[in-house]
N, CA, C, O and the ligand as a Tripos MOL2 file, in Angstrom:
@<TRIPOS>MOLECULE
protein
  305   303    77     0     0
PROTEIN
NO_CHARGES

@<TRIPOS>ATOM
      1 N         105.6980  124.5990  -32.1000 N.3       1 MET1
      2 CA        104.4340  124.0320  -31.5980 C.3       1 MET1
      3 C         103.3600  125.1020  -31.6080 C.2       1 MET1
      4 O         103.5520  126.1810  -31.0480 O.2       1 MET1
      5 N         102.2210  124.8100  -32.2460 N.am      2 GLY2
      6 CA        101.1290  125.7640  -32.3510 C.3       2 GLY2
      7 C         100.3420  125.8820  -31.0670 C.2       2 GLY2
      8 O         100.4530  125.0430  -30.1730 O.2       2 GLY2
      9 N          99.5490  126.9270  -30.9840 N.am      3 LEU3
     10 CA         98.7470  127.1860  -29.7880 C.3       3 LEU3
     11 C          97.6750  126.1100  -29.6070 C.2       3 LEU3
     12 O          97.3760  125.7120  -28.4810 O.2       3 LEU3
     13 N          97.0910  125.6340  -30.7290 N.am      4 SER4
     14 CA         96.0430  124.6060  -30.6590 C.3       4 SER4
     15 C          96.5960  123.2990  -30.0790 C.2       4 SER4
     16 O          95.8990  122.5690  -29.3740 O.2       4 SER4
     17 N          97.8750  123.0250  -30.3990 N.am      5 ARG5
     18 CA         98.5090  121.8080  -29.8740 C.3       5 ARG5
     19 C          98.7570  121.9280  -28.3850 C.2       5 ARG5
     20 O          98.6390  120.9530  -27.6420 O.2       5 ARG5
     21 N          99.1020  123.1330  -27.9530 N.am      6 LEU6
     22 CA         99.3580  123.3970  -26.5390 C.3       6 LEU6
     23 C          98.0640  123.2180  -25.7390 C.2       6 LEU6
     24 O          98.0570  122.6090  -24.6690 O.2       6 LEU6
     25 N          96.9700  123.7650  -26.2850 N.am      7 ILE7
     26 CA         95.6580  123.6380  -25.6260 C.3       7 ILE7
     27 C          95.2670  122.1640  -25.5320 C.2       7 ILE7
     28 O          94.7440  121.7080  -24.5150 O.2       7 ILE7
     29 N          95.5320  121.4310  -26.6100 N.am      8 LEU8
     30 CA         95.2080  120.0020  -26.6430 C.3       8 LEU8
     31 C          95.9850  119.2450  -25.5670 C.2       8 LEU8
     32 O          95.4550  118.3460  -24.9140 O.2       8 LEU8
     33 N          97.2540  119.6270  -25.3970 N.am      9 LEU9
     34 CA         98.0990  118.9940  -24.3740 C.3       9 LEU9
     35 C          97.5660  119.2740  -22.9780 C.2       9 LEU9
     36 O          97.5420  118.3880  -22.1240 O.2       9 LEU9
     37 N          97.1310  120.5330  -22.7470 N.am     10 ILE10
     38 CA         96.5900  120.9220  -21.4380 C.3      10 ILE10
     39 C          95.3030  120.1420  -21.1510 C.2      10 ILE10
     40 O          95.0960  119.6530  -20.0400 O.2      10 ILE10
     41 N          94.4510  120.0340  -22.1590 N.am     11 LEU11
     42 CA         93.1950  119.2960  -22.0060 C.3      11 LEU11
     43 C          93.4720  117.8240  -21.7090 C.2      11 LEU11
     44 O          92.8050  117.2130  -20.8740 O.2      11 LEU11
     45 N          94.4550  117.2660  -22.3960 N.am     12 LEU12
     46 CA         94.8220  115.8630  -22.1830 C.3      12 LEU12
     47 C          95.3600  115.6610  -20.7670 C.2      12 LEU12
     48 O          95.0620  114.6660  -20.1060 O.2      12 LEU12
     49 N          96.1570  116.6250  -20.3230 N.am     13 GLY13
     50 CA         96.7130  116.5690  -18.9720 C.3      13 GLY13
     51 C          95.6130  116.6220  -17.9280 C.2      13 GLY13
     52 O          95.6500  115.8790  -16.9470 O.2      13 GLY13
     53 N          94.6270  117.5040  -18.1310 N.am     14 ALA14
     54 CA         93.5070  117.6350  -17.2080 C.3      14 ALA14
     55 C          92.6920  116.3540  -17.1640 C.2      14 ALA14
     56 O          92.2330  115.9310  -16.1030 O.2      14 ALA14
     57 N          92.5160  115.7400  -18.3300 N.am     15 LEU15
     58 CA         91.7450  114.4950  -18.4280 C.3      15 LEU15
     59 C          92.4660  113.3710  -17.6750 C.2      15 LEU15
     60 O          91.8460  112.6140  -16.9280 O.2      15 LEU15
     61 N          93.7910  113.2740  -17.8830 N.am     16 LEU16
     62 CA         94.5750  112.2520  -17.2060 C.3      16 LEU16
     63 C          94.5500  112.4580  -15.6930 C.2      16 LEU16
     64 O          94.4820  111.5010  -14.9220 O.2      16 LEU16
     65 N          94.6080  113.7360  -15.2840 N.am     17 TYR17
     66 CA         94.5860  114.0590  -13.8630 C.3      17 TYR17
     67 C          93.2690  113.6130  -13.2310 C.2      17 TYR17
     68 O          93.2480  113.0770  -12.1230 O.2      17 TYR17
     69 N          92.1550  113.8480  -13.9650 N.am     18 ARG18
     70 CA         90.8380  113.4520  -13.4590 C.3      18 ARG18
     71 C          90.7100  111.9360  -13.3650 C.2      18 ARG18
     72 O          90.1380  111.4090  -12.4100 O.2      18 ARG18
     73 N          91.2470  111.2430  -14.3620 N.am     19 LEU19
     74 CA         91.2180  109.7730  -14.3620 C.3      19 LEU19
     75 C          92.0500  109.2170  -13.2070 C.2      19 LEU19
     76 O          91.6570  108.2560  -12.5450 O.2      19 LEU19
     77 N          93.2060  109.8420  -12.9820 N.am     20 TRP20
     78 CA         94.0950  109.4040  -11.9070 C.3      20 TRP20
     79 C          93.4390  109.6070  -10.5440 C.2      20 TRP20
     80 O          93.5440  108.7610   -9.6560 O.2      20 TRP20
     81 N          92.7450  110.7680  -10.3920 N.am     21 LYS21
     82 CA         92.0660  111.0660   -9.1290 C.3      21 LYS21
     83 C          90.9610  110.0540   -8.8530 C.2      21 LYS21
     84 O          90.7820  109.6030   -7.7210 O.2      21 LYS21
     85 N          90.2120  109.7010   -9.9180 N.am     22 ARG22
     86 CA         89.1270  108.7340   -9.7670 C.3      22 ARG22
     87 C          89.6840  107.3540   -9.4040 C.2      22 ARG22
     88 O          89.1290  106.6430   -8.5660 O.2      22 ARG22
     89 N          90.8060  106.9920  -10.0620 N.am     23 TRP23
     90 CA         91.4470  105.7030   -9.7970 C.3      23 TRP23
     91 C          91.9350  105.6250   -8.3510 C.2      23 TRP23
     92 O          91.7910  104.5980   -7.6880 O.2      23 TRP23
     93 N          92.5170  106.7310   -7.8720 N.am     24 ARG24
     94 CA         93.0290  106.7820   -6.4960 C.3      24 ARG24
     95 C          91.8980  106.6340   -5.4860 C.2      24 ARG24
     96 O          92.0550  105.9610   -4.4680 O.2      24 ARG24
     97 N          90.7610  107.2610   -5.7660 N.am     25 LEU25
     98 CA         89.5900  107.1910   -4.8960 C.3      25 LEU25
     99 C          89.0790  105.7550   -4.8070 C.2      25 LEU25
    100 O          88.6900  105.2800   -3.7400 O.2      25 LEU25
    101 N          89.0920  105.0720   -5.9670 N.am     26 GLN26
    102 CA         88.6490  103.6750   -5.9980 C.3      26 GLN26
    103 C          89.5840  102.7930   -5.1830 C.2      26 GLN26
    104 O          89.1300  101.8910   -4.4780 O.2      26 GLN26
    105 N          90.8900  103.0470   -5.2740 N.am     27 GLN27
    106 CA         91.8680  102.2810   -4.5140 C.3      27 GLN27
    107 C          91.6590  102.4750   -3.0230 C.2      27 GLN27
    108 O          91.7560  101.5220   -2.2500 O.2      27 GLN27
    109 N          91.3720  103.7100   -2.6120 N.am     28 MET28
    110 CA         91.1530  104.0180   -1.2050 C.3      28 MET28
    111 C          89.8880  103.3310   -0.6890 C.2      28 MET28
    112 O          89.8660  102.8250    0.4330 O.2      28 MET28
    113 N          88.8370  103.3160   -1.5100 N.am     29 ASN29
    114 CA         87.5860  102.6810   -1.1050 C.3      29 ASN29
    115 C          87.7620  101.1770   -0.9770 C.2      29 ASN29
    116 O          87.1410  100.5410   -0.1250 O.2      29 ASN29
    117 N          88.6190  100.6040   -1.8370 N.am     30 ARG30
    118 CA         88.8300   99.1670   -1.8300 C.3      30 ARG30
    119 C          89.5300   98.7260   -0.5480 C.2      30 ARG30
    120 O          89.3310   97.6080   -0.0710 O.2      30 ARG30
    121 N          90.3610   99.6300    0.0100 N.am     31 ARG31
    122 CA         91.1230   99.2900    1.1990 C.3      31 ARG31
    123 C          90.2530   99.2110    2.4540 C.2      31 ARG31
    124 O          90.6110   98.5370    3.4200 O.2      31 ARG31
    125 N          89.1000   99.9070    2.4370 N.am     32 LYS32
    126 CA         88.2070   99.8940    3.6040 C.3      32 LYS32
    127 C          87.6180   98.4970    3.8020 C.2      32 LYS32
    128 O          87.1950   97.8760    2.8280 O.2      32 LYS32
    129 N          87.5790   97.9920    5.0200 N.am     33 PRO33
    130 CA         86.9810   96.6770    5.2360 C.3      33 PRO33
    131 C          85.4690   96.7170    5.0150 C.2      33 PRO33
    132 O          84.8020   97.6900    5.3680 O.2      33 PRO33
    133 N          84.9430   95.6500    4.4270 N.am     34 ALA34
    134 CA         83.5100   95.5840    4.1520 C.3      34 ALA34
    135 C          82.7310   95.4720    5.4550 C.2      34 ALA34
    136 O          83.1750   94.8180    6.3990 O.2      34 ALA34
    137 N          81.5660   96.1150    5.5000 N.am     35 ILE35
    138 CA         80.7520   96.1290    6.7220 C.3      35 ILE35
    139 C          80.2290   94.7240    7.0290 C.2      35 ILE35
    140 O          80.1420   94.3190    8.1880 O.2      35 ILE35
    141 N          79.8770   93.9800    5.9550 N.am     36 HIS36
    142 CA         79.3070   92.6510    6.1760 C.3      36 HIS36
    143 C          80.3450   91.6300    6.6280 C.2      36 HIS36
    144 O          79.9950   90.5560    7.1160 O.2      36 HIS36
    145 N          81.6300   91.9710    6.4620 N.am     37 ASP37
    146 CA         82.6860   91.0640    6.8610 C.3      37 ASP37
    147 C          82.9810   91.2550    8.3480 C.2      37 ASP37
    148 O          83.8040   92.0930    8.7180 O.2      37 ASP37
    149 N          82.3070   90.4780    9.1990 N.am     38 GLN38
    150 CA         82.4390   90.6550   10.6460 C.3      38 GLN38
    151 C          83.4880   89.7570   11.2500 C.2      38 GLN38
    152 O          83.7730   89.8700   12.4420 O.2      38 GLN38
    153 N          84.0690   88.8740   10.4750 N.am     39 GLY39
    154 CA         85.1390   88.0290   10.9590 C.3      39 GLY39
    155 C          84.6890   87.0330   12.0020 C.2      39 GLY39
    156 O          83.5880   86.4870   11.9260 O.2      39 GLY39
    157 N          85.5490   86.8020   12.9790 N.am     40 HIS40
    158 CA         85.3120   85.8000   14.0080 C.3      40 HIS40
    159 C          84.2730   86.3010   15.0210 C.2      40 HIS40
    160 O          84.3260   87.4490   15.4620 O.2      40 HIS40
    161 N          83.3280   85.4200   15.3820 N.am     41 MET41
    162 CA         82.3000   85.7840   16.3560 C.3      41 MET41
    163 C          82.6370   85.1850   17.7180 C.2      41 MET41
    164 O          83.1090   84.0520   17.8130 O.2      41 MET41
    165 N          82.3860   85.9670   18.7720 N.am     42 LEU42
    166 CA         82.6370   85.5080   20.1400 C.3      42 LEU42
    167 C          81.3510   85.6020   20.9480 C.2      42 LEU42
    168 O          80.4710   86.4040   20.6350 O.2      42 LEU42
    169 N          81.2450   84.7730   21.9970 N.am     43 ALA43
    170 CA         80.0730   84.7980   22.8730 C.3      43 ALA43
    171 C          80.4090   85.5450   24.1520 C.2      43 ALA43
    172 O          81.4710   85.3350   24.7380 O.2      43 ALA43
    173 N          79.5090   86.4140   24.5840 N.am     44 CYS44
    174 CA         79.6850   87.1740   25.8170 C.3      44 CYS44
    175 C          79.6270   86.2060   27.0080 C.2      44 CYS44
    176 O          78.7410   85.3550   27.0790 O.2      44 CYS44
    177 N          80.5910   86.3460   27.9520 N.am     45 ALA45
    178 CA         80.6460   85.4560   29.1190 C.3      45 ALA45
    179 C          79.5120   85.7640   30.0990 C.2      45 ALA45
    180 O          79.2350   84.9580   30.9880 O.2      45 ALA45
    181 N          78.8570   86.9090   29.9540 N.am     46 HIS46
    182 CA         77.7880   87.3040   30.8790 C.3      46 HIS46
    183 C          76.4030   86.9550   30.3320 C.2      46 HIS46
    184 O          75.6160   86.2990   31.0150 O.2      46 HIS46
    185 N          76.1000   87.3890   29.1080 N.am     47 CYS47
    186 CA         74.7520   87.1750   28.5680 C.3      47 CYS47
    187 C          74.7090   86.1220   27.4550 C.2      47 CYS47
    188 O          73.6280   85.6900   27.0540 O.2      47 CYS47
    189 N          75.8660   85.7110   26.9610 N.am     48 GLY48
    190 CA         75.9030   84.6710   25.9360 C.3      48 GLY48
    191 C          75.6390   85.1590   24.5240 C.2      48 GLY48
    192 O          75.5950   84.3540   23.5940 O.2      48 GLY48
    193 N          75.4620   86.4650   24.3440 N.am     49 MET49
    194 CA         75.1940   87.0350   23.0250 C.3      49 MET49
    195 C          76.4500   86.9780   22.1550 C.2      49 MET49
    196 O          77.5640   87.1760   22.6400 O.2      49 MET49
    197 N          76.2510   86.7020   20.8520 N.am     50 TYR50
    198 CA         77.3710   86.6630   19.9210 C.3      50 TYR50
    199 C          77.6160   88.0400   19.3230 C.2      50 TYR50
    200 O          76.6800   88.7770   19.0130 O.2      50 TYR50
    201 N          78.8900   88.3710   19.1660 N.am     51 PHE51
    202 CA         79.2710   89.6790   18.6280 C.3      51 PHE51
    203 C          80.6090   89.5520   17.9090 C.2      51 PHE51
    204 O          81.3600   88.6130   18.1730 O.2      51 PHE51
    205 N          80.9250   90.4930   16.9900 N.am     52 PRO52
    206 CA         82.2020   90.4330   16.2630 C.3      52 PRO52
    207 C          83.3930   90.5820   17.2050 C.2      52 PRO52
    208 O          83.3380   91.3240   18.1860 O.2      52 PRO52
    209 N          84.4640   89.8680   16.8900 N.am     53 GLU53
    210 CA         85.6580   89.8570   17.7470 C.3      53 GLU53
    211 C          86.2300   91.2570   17.9830 C.2      53 GLU53
    212 O          86.7380   91.5440   19.0660 O.2      53 GLU53
    213 N          86.1490   92.1330   16.9660 N.am     54 GLN54
    214 CA         86.7460   93.4660   17.1200 C.3      54 GLN54
    215 C          85.9820   94.3490   18.1030 C.2      54 GLN54
    216 O          86.5070   95.3710   18.5450 O.2      54 GLN54
    217 N          84.7310   93.9650   18.4580 N.am     55 ASP55
    218 CA         83.9420   94.7280   19.4350 C.3      55 ASP55
    219 C          84.0890   94.1710   20.8440 C.2      55 ASP55
    220 O          83.4670   94.6800   21.7770 O.2      55 ASP55
    221 N          84.9040   93.1330   21.0100 N.am     56 ALA56
    222 CA         84.9980   92.4470   22.2940 C.3      56 ALA56
    223 C          85.6100   93.3350   23.3720 C.2      56 ALA56
    224 O          86.5440   94.0960   23.1200 O.2      56 ALA56
    225 N          85.0530   93.2170   24.5930 N.am     57 VAL57
    226 CA         85.6290   93.8540   25.7790 C.3      57 VAL57
    227 C          86.2820   92.7260   26.5510 C.2      57 VAL57
    228 O          85.5900   91.8330   27.0400 O.2      57 VAL57
    229 N          87.6120   92.7480   26.6730 N.am     58 ARG58
    230 CA         88.3340   91.6350   27.2780 C.3      58 ARG58
    231 C          88.6540   91.8910   28.7490 C.2      58 ARG58
    232 O          88.9270   93.0170   29.1640 O.2      58 ARG58
    233 N          88.6080   90.8070   29.5180 N.am     59 ASP59
    234 CA         88.9860   90.8670   30.9270 C.3      59 ASP59
    235 C          89.6750   89.5370   31.2390 C.2      59 ASP59
    236 O          89.0160   88.5510   31.5690 O.2      59 ASP59
    237 N          90.9850   89.5200   31.1350 N.am     60 GLY60
    238 CA         91.7290   88.2800   31.2960 C.3      60 GLY60
    239 C          91.4430   87.3620   30.1210 C.2      60 GLY60
    240 O          91.6740   87.7260   28.9680 O.2      60 GLY60
    241 N          90.9360   86.1650   30.4180 N.am     61 THR61
    242 CA         90.6310   85.2120   29.3460 C.3      61 THR61
    243 C          89.1830   85.3340   28.8950 C.2      61 THR61
    244 O          88.8120   84.7650   27.8690 O.2      61 THR61
    245 N          88.3530   86.0660   29.6420 N.am     62 GLN62
    246 CA         86.9360   86.2100   29.3270 C.3      62 GLN62
    247 C          86.7110   87.3630   28.3510 C.2      62 GLN62
    248 O          87.4560   88.3440   28.3400 O.2      62 GLN62
    249 N          85.6660   87.2220   27.5330 N.am     63 VAL63
    250 CA         85.2960   88.3080   26.6220 C.3      63 VAL63
    251 C          83.8300   88.6750   26.8620 C.2      63 VAL63
    252 O          83.0070   87.8170   27.1840 O.2      63 VAL63
    253 N          83.5200   89.9600   26.7010 N.am     64 TYR64
    254 CA         82.1660   90.4610   26.9360 C.3      64 TYR64
    255 C          81.7150   91.3310   25.7670 C.2      64 TYR64
    256 O          82.5280   91.8560   25.0060 O.2      64 TYR64
    257 N          80.3860   91.4680   25.6460 N.am     65 CYS65
    258 CA         79.8240   92.2510   24.5430 C.3      65 CYS65
    259 C          79.9190   93.7420   24.8120 C.2      65 CYS65
    260 O          79.9220   94.5380   23.8720 O.2      65 CYS65
    261 N          79.9960   94.1390   26.0860 N.am     66 CYS66
    262 CA         80.0710   95.5640   26.4310 C.3      66 CYS66
    263 C          80.7310   95.7310   27.8060 C.2      66 CYS66
    264 O          80.7640   94.7780   28.5850 O.2      66 CYS66
    265 N          81.2560   96.9210   28.1170 N.am     67 PRO67
    266 CA         81.8970   97.1440   29.4240 C.3      67 PRO67
    267 C          80.9390   96.9160   30.5920 C.2      67 PRO67
    268 O          81.3770   96.5100   31.6690 O.2      67 PRO67
    269 N          79.6380   97.1680   30.4040 N.am     68 ALA68
    270 CA         78.6530   96.9830   31.4730 C.3      68 ALA68
    271 C          78.5760   95.5270   31.8930 C.2      68 ALA68
    272 O          78.4730   95.2300   33.0830 O.2      68 ALA68
    273 N          78.6270   94.6060   30.9210 N.am     69 HIS69
    274 CA         78.5650   93.1850   31.2390 C.3      69 HIS69
    275 C          79.8570   92.7030   31.8800 C.2      69 HIS69
    276 O          79.8390   91.7930   32.7080 O.2      69 HIS69
    277 N          80.9630   93.3010   31.5080 N.am     70 ARG70
    278 CA         82.2480   92.9640   32.1370 C.3      70 ARG70
    279 C          82.2030   93.3580   33.6160 C.2      70 ARG70
    280 O          82.6050   92.5880   34.4880 O.2      70 ARG70
    281 N          81.7020   94.5770   33.8830 N.am     71 ASP71
    282 CA         81.6150   95.0680   35.2560 C.3      71 ASP71
    283 C          80.6250   94.2300   36.0610 C.2      71 ASP71
    284 O          80.8670   93.9470   37.2350 O.2      71 ASP71
    285 N          79.5040   93.8300   35.4390 N.am     72 ALA72
    286 CA         78.4920   93.0260   36.1250 C.3      72 ALA72
    287 C          79.0660   91.6770   36.5350 C.2      72 ALA72
    288 O          78.7590   91.1670   37.6120 O.2      72 ALA72
    289 N          79.9030   91.0990   35.6720 N.am     73 GLN73
    290 CA         80.5130   89.7890   35.9410 C.3      73 GLN73
    291 C          81.5670   89.9110   37.0320 C.2      73 GLN73
    292 O          81.7700   88.9680   37.7960 O.2      73 GLN73
    293 N          82.2310   91.0370   37.1180 N.am     74 ARG74
    294 CA         83.2590   91.2520   38.1370 C.3      74 ARG74
    295 C          82.6570   91.2780   39.5270 C.2      74 ARG74
    296 O          83.2610   90.7860   40.4800 O.2      74 ARG74
    297 N          81.4590   91.8550   39.6480 N.am     75 LYS75
    298 CA         80.7990   92.0200   40.9490 C.3      75 LYS75
    299 C          80.3130   90.6970   41.5130 C.2      75 LYS75
    300 O          80.2130   90.5460   42.7310 O.2      75 LYS75
    301 N          80.0070   89.7280   40.6440 N.am     76 THR76
    302 CA         79.4640   88.4550   41.1170 C.3      76 THR76
    303 C          80.5650   87.4610   41.4560 C.2      76 THR76
    304 O          80.2770   86.3380   41.8690 O.2      76 THR76
    305 ZN         76.8140   90.5960   27.2790 Zn       77 ZN77
@<TRIPOS>BOND
     1     1     2 1
     2     2     3 1
     3     3     4 2
     4     3     5 am
     5     5     6 1
     6     6     7 1
     7     7     8 2
     8     7     9 am
     9     9    10 1
    10    10    11 1
    11    11    12 2
    12    11    13 am
    13    13    14 1
    14    14    15 1
    15    15    16 2
    16    15    17 am
    17    17    18 1
    18    18    19 1
    19    19    20 2
    20    19    21 am
    21    21    22 1
    22    22    23 1
    23    23    24 2
    24    23    25 am
    25    25    26 1
    26    26    27 1
    27    27    28 2
    28    27    29 am
    29    29    30 1
    30    30    31 1
    31    31    32 2
    32    31    33 am
    33    33    34 1
    34    34    35 1
    35    35    36 2
    36    35    37 am
    37    37    38 1
    38    38    39 1
    39    39    40 2
    40    39    41 am
    41    41    42 1
    42    42    43 1
    43    43    44 2
    44    43    45 am
    45    45    46 1
    46    46    47 1
    47    47    48 2
    48    47    49 am
    49    49    50 1
    50    50    51 1
    51    51    52 2
    52    51    53 am
    53    53    54 1
    54    54    55 1
    55    55    56 2
    56    55    57 am
    57    57    58 1
    58    58    59 1
    59    59    60 2
    60    59    61 am
    61    61    62 1
    62    62    63 1
    63    63    64 2
    64    63    65 am
    65    65    66 1
    66    66    67 1
    67    67    68 2
    68    67    69 am
    69    69    70 1
    70    70    71 1
    71    71    72 2
    72    71    73 am
    73    73    74 1
    74    74    75 1
    75    75    76 2
    76    75    77 am
    77    77    78 1
    78    78    79 1
    79    79    80 2
    80    79    81 am
    81    81    82 1
    82    82    83 1
    83    83    84 2
    84    83    85 am
    85    85    86 1
    86    86    87 1
    87    87    88 2
    88    87    89 am
    89    89    90 1
    90    90    91 1
    91    91    92 2
    92    91    93 am
    93    93    94 1
    94    94    95 1
    95    95    96 2
    96    95    97 am
    97    97    98 1
    98    98    99 1
    99    99   100 2
   100    99   101 am
   101   101   102 1
   102   102   103 1
   103   103   104 2
   104   103   105 am
   105   105   106 1
   106   106   107 1
   107   107   108 2
   108   107   109 am
   109   109   110 1
   110   110   111 1
   111   111   112 2
   112   111   113 am
   113   113   114 1
   114   114   115 1
   115   115   116 2
   116   115   117 am
   117   117   118 1
   118   118   119 1
   119   119   120 2
   120   119   121 am
   121   121   122 1
   122   122   123 1
   123   123   124 2
   124   123   125 am
   125   125   126 1
   126   126   127 1
   127   127   128 2
   128   127   129 am
   129   129   130 1
   130   130   131 1
   131   131   132 2
   132   131   133 am
   133   133   134 1
   134   134   135 1
   135   135   136 2
   136   135   137 am
   137   137   138 1
   138   138   139 1
   139   139   140 2
   140   139   141 am
   141   141   142 1
   142   142   143 1
   143   143   144 2
   144   143   145 am
   145   145   146 1
   146   146   147 1
   147   147   148 2
   148   147   149 am
   149   149   150 1
   150   150   151 1
   151   151   152 2
   152   151   153 am
   153   153   154 1
   154   154   155 1
   155   155   156 2
   156   155   157 am
   157   157   158 1
   158   158   159 1
   159   159   160 2
   160   159   161 am
   161   161   162 1
   162   162   163 1
   163   163   164 2
   164   163   165 am
   165   165   166 1
   166   166   167 1
   167   167   168 2
   168   167   169 am
   169   169   170 1
   170   170   171 1
   171   171   172 2
   172   171   173 am
   173   173   174 1
   174   174   175 1
   175   175   176 2
   176   175   177 am
   177   177   178 1
   178   178   179 1
   179   179   180 2
   180   179   181 am
   181   181   182 1
   182   182   183 1
   183   183   184 2
   184   183   185 am
   185   185   186 1
   186   186   187 1
   187   187   188 2
   188   187   189 am
   189   189   190 1
   190   190   191 1
   191   191   192 2
   192   191   193 am
   193   193   194 1
   194   194   195 1
   195   195   196 2
   196   195   197 am
   197   197   198 1
   198   198   199 1
   199   199   200 2
   200   199   201 am
   201   201   202 1
   202   202   203 1
   203   203   204 2
   204   203   205 am
   205   205   206 1
   206   206   207 1
   207   207   208 2
   208   207   209 am
   209   209   210 1
   210   210   211 1
   211   211   212 2
   212   211   213 am
   213   213   214 1
   214   214   215 1
   215   215   216 2
   216   215   217 am
   217   217   218 1
   218   218   219 1
   219   219   220 2
   220   219   221 am
   221   221   222 1
   222   222   223 1
   223   223   224 2
   224   223   225 am
   225   225   226 1
   226   226   227 1
   227   227   228 2
   228   227   229 am
   229   229   230 1
   230   230   231 1
   231   231   232 2
   232   231   233 am
   233   233   234 1
   234   234   235 1
   235   235   236 2
   236   235   237 am
   237   237   238 1
   238   238   239 1
   239   239   240 2
   240   239   241 am
   241   241   242 1
   242   242   243 1
   243   243   244 2
   244   243   245 am
   245   245   246 1
   246   246   247 1
   247   247   248 2
   248   247   249 am
   249   249   250 1
   250   250   251 1
   251   251   252 2
   252   251   253 am
   253   253   254 1
   254   254   255 1
   255   255   256 2
   256   255   257 am
   257   257   258 1
   258   258   259 1
   259   259   260 2
   260   259   261 am
   261   261   262 1
   262   262   263 1
   263   263   264 2
   264   263   265 am
   265   265   266 1
   266   266   267 1
   267   267   268 2
   268   267   269 am
   269   269   270 1
   270   270   271 1
   271   271   272 2
   272   271   273 am
   273   273   274 1
   274   274   275 1
   275   275   276 2
   276   275   277 am
   277   277   278 1
   278   278   279 1
   279   279   280 2
   280   279   281 am
   281   281   282 1
   282   282   283 1
   283   283   284 2
   284   283   285 am
   285   285   286 1
   286   286   287 1
   287   287   288 2
   288   287   289 am
   289   289   290 1
   290   290   291 1
   291   291   292 2
   292   291   293 am
   293   293   294 1
   294   294   295 1
   295   295   296 2
   296   295   297 am
   297   297   298 1
   298   298   299 1
   299   299   300 2
   300   299   301 am
   301   301   302 1
   302   302   303 1
   303   303   304 2
@<TRIPOS>SUBSTRUCTURE
     1 MET1         2 RESIDUE 1 A MET
     2 GLY2         6 RESIDUE 1 A GLY
     3 LEU3        10 RESIDUE 1 A LEU
     4 SER4        14 RESIDUE 1 A SER
     5 ARG5        18 RESIDUE 1 A ARG
     6 LEU6        22 RESIDUE 1 A LEU
     7 ILE7        26 RESIDUE 1 A ILE
     8 LEU8        30 RESIDUE 1 A LEU
     9 LEU9        34 RESIDUE 1 A LEU
    10 ILE10       38 RESIDUE 1 A ILE
    11 LEU11       42 RESIDUE 1 A LEU
    12 LEU12       46 RESIDUE 1 A LEU
    13 GLY13       50 RESIDUE 1 A GLY
    14 ALA14       54 RESIDUE 1 A ALA
    15 LEU15       58 RESIDUE 1 A LEU
    16 LEU16       62 RESIDUE 1 A LEU
    17 TYR17       66 RESIDUE 1 A TYR
    18 ARG18       70 RESIDUE 1 A ARG
    19 LEU19       74 RESIDUE 1 A LEU
    20 TRP20       78 RESIDUE 1 A TRP
    21 LYS21       82 RESIDUE 1 A LYS
    22 ARG22       86 RESIDUE 1 A ARG
    23 TRP23       90 RESIDUE 1 A TRP
    24 ARG24       94 RESIDUE 1 A ARG
    25 LEU25       98 RESIDUE 1 A LEU
    26 GLN26      102 RESIDUE 1 A GLN
    27 GLN27      106 RESIDUE 1 A GLN
    28 MET28      110 RESIDUE 1 A MET
    29 ASN29      114 RESIDUE 1 A ASN
    30 ARG30      118 RESIDUE 1 A ARG
    31 ARG31      122 RESIDUE 1 A ARG
    32 LYS32      126 RESIDUE 1 A LYS
    33 PRO33      130 RESIDUE 1 A PRO
    34 ALA34      134 RESIDUE 1 A ALA
    35 ILE35      138 RESIDUE 1 A ILE
    36 HIS36      142 RESIDUE 1 A HIS
    37 ASP37      146 RESIDUE 1 A ASP
    38 GLN38      150 RESIDUE 1 A GLN
    39 GLY39      154 RESIDUE 1 A GLY
    40 HIS40      158 RESIDUE 1 A HIS
    41 MET41      162 RESIDUE 1 A MET
    42 LEU42      166 RESIDUE 1 A LEU
    43 ALA43      170 RESIDUE 1 A ALA
    44 CYS44      174 RESIDUE 1 A CYS
    45 ALA45      178 RESIDUE 1 A ALA
    46 HIS46      182 RESIDUE 1 A HIS
    47 CYS47      186 RESIDUE 1 A CYS
    48 GLY48      190 RESIDUE 1 A GLY
    49 MET49      194 RESIDUE 1 A MET
    50 TYR50      198 RESIDUE 1 A TYR
    51 PHE51      202 RESIDUE 1 A PHE
    52 PRO52      206 RESIDUE 1 A PRO
    53 GLU53      210 RESIDUE 1 A GLU
    54 GLN54      214 RESIDUE 1 A GLN
    55 ASP55      218 RESIDUE 1 A ASP
    56 ALA56      222 RESIDUE 1 A ALA
    57 VAL57      226 RESIDUE 1 A VAL
    58 ARG58      230 RESIDUE 1 A ARG
    59 ASP59      234 RESIDUE 1 A ASP
    60 GLY60      238 RESIDUE 1 A GLY
    61 THR61      242 RESIDUE 1 A THR
    62 GLN62      246 RESIDUE 1 A GLN
    63 VAL63      250 RESIDUE 1 A VAL
    64 TYR64      254 RESIDUE 1 A TYR
    65 CYS65      258 RESIDUE 1 A CYS
    66 CYS66      262 RESIDUE 1 A CYS
    67 PRO67      266 RESIDUE 1 A PRO
    68 ALA68      270 RESIDUE 1 A ALA
    69 HIS69      274 RESIDUE 1 A HIS
    70 ARG70      278 RESIDUE 1 A ARG
    71 ASP71      282 RESIDUE 1 A ASP
    72 ALA72      286 RESIDUE 1 A ALA
    73 GLN73      290 RESIDUE 1 A GLN
    74 ARG74      294 RESIDUE 1 A ARG
    75 LYS75      298 RESIDUE 1 A LYS
    76 THR76      302 RESIDUE 1 A THR
    77 ZN77       305 GROUP 0 **** ****
């Protein structure tokens, strides 16, 4: 095997490695949930504002938009 062939193999390997790295990055980005996908919306039991389910502050069966509203509802 000549030296030029060896260099060609190394260059090909580097190219494949770069392609693989880019592909892996794309796969990782695809796994992230989209920002616009807010899923199920819930209404705050205190102020009635709608917010994404994953941001809910739960207290028994009631849901609130923030801990402050949960605490405010507890006092009344
Ligand atoms: Zn609220």
